N, C-alpha and C positions, 0 to 999 in steps of 0.2 A: 558430602555432596561436592561435586566438582564445580569449577568456575565455568560460567556460561560463556561460550565463545561468541563473538559478534563480528559482522562484516560491515564496512562502511560502503554503502552503495546508494546512489541517487540522493545523496545528502542525508541519509538516514542511517542509524545504527540497526542493522538487521541481525536477528539471531539466525543461526544456521538453518533451522527448520523452516522459518518463514521465508528465508531467501530461496531455499530449495523449492518451496511451494510456488513462489513467485516465478522462478525460472521455468518450472514445469508447466505452469499456466501459459507462459509465453510460447513454449515449445508446442503445447497442445493447440494453441491458436494458429501457429504457423503450419502444423500438420494438417489441421482442418482446412486452411486456405489451399494447401497443396492438393488435398483430396478434391476440393471444389474445382480447382483450375485444371487438373490433369486427368480426371476420371469422368467419363461421360454418363454412365447410368444415373438416372434421377435419384435412386436410392442412395448411391454414394454421395451425391450432392447434398442430400438431406443430412446424411451422416457427417459430412464435412462441416455443414452449417452448425450442427449440434456440438461437434467437437470444438469449433472455433468459438462459439458463444460461451461454452462452459469453461474453456481455457481463459478467455478474456475475463469472465467473471471471477475466476479463481485468482488471476493475477491482480485484478483491481481490489479484490477483498484483502489479499495479503498486503498490498501497498497501503490501503486505508488503515488496516490494523496497525501497521508499523508507524504511520503518521500519528495515530492516536496515542500509541505507546510513547512516541517521542514527545508529544505534547504533554502527556502525563508526567514524564520524567522532568520536563522543563518546569512545569508548575511545581512539582514537589521539590525540585532542586532549588527553587527560589524561596521556598518556605523554610524559615529557620525555626520559627515558633508556631504553635497552632493558632495563636491569635492573628497571625499575619496571613493566614490562608486566603481569606476573602480579598484582602488587598492585593495579594499575588495573582489571584484569578482575575480580578478587575484589571490589573495592569496587563496581563497576558491578553485578555479580551480586547483591550484598547489597542494593543500592538497589532492584533489580528485585524481589527476594524481599520486602523490607519493603513495597514498594508493593502487591504482590499480597496480602500478609497484611492490609494495611489495607483493601483493596477486598473481601476475603472477609467482613469483619465487618459 
């Protein structure tokens, strides 16, 4: 088995497949917007809306998946022994809570 290649983008380590899906989702969103803006028949506008929404959902799903994968790697990377898993998860959740509190202010 070969080594998995990754790309650093938006502060996350993306594997190649997820990155391509993310970019294709953004491209589909832009194509949908172009169809909405430049073509007048109502059928094409509906098609543009459907393409835009599906592209946006695809991109957001890929980004969310990579954020969860990064969080999983961070949690498992902090765990040296199985007994420390709960403490590591608590520490990570406290860091997330503190970050959220800082951004609310």
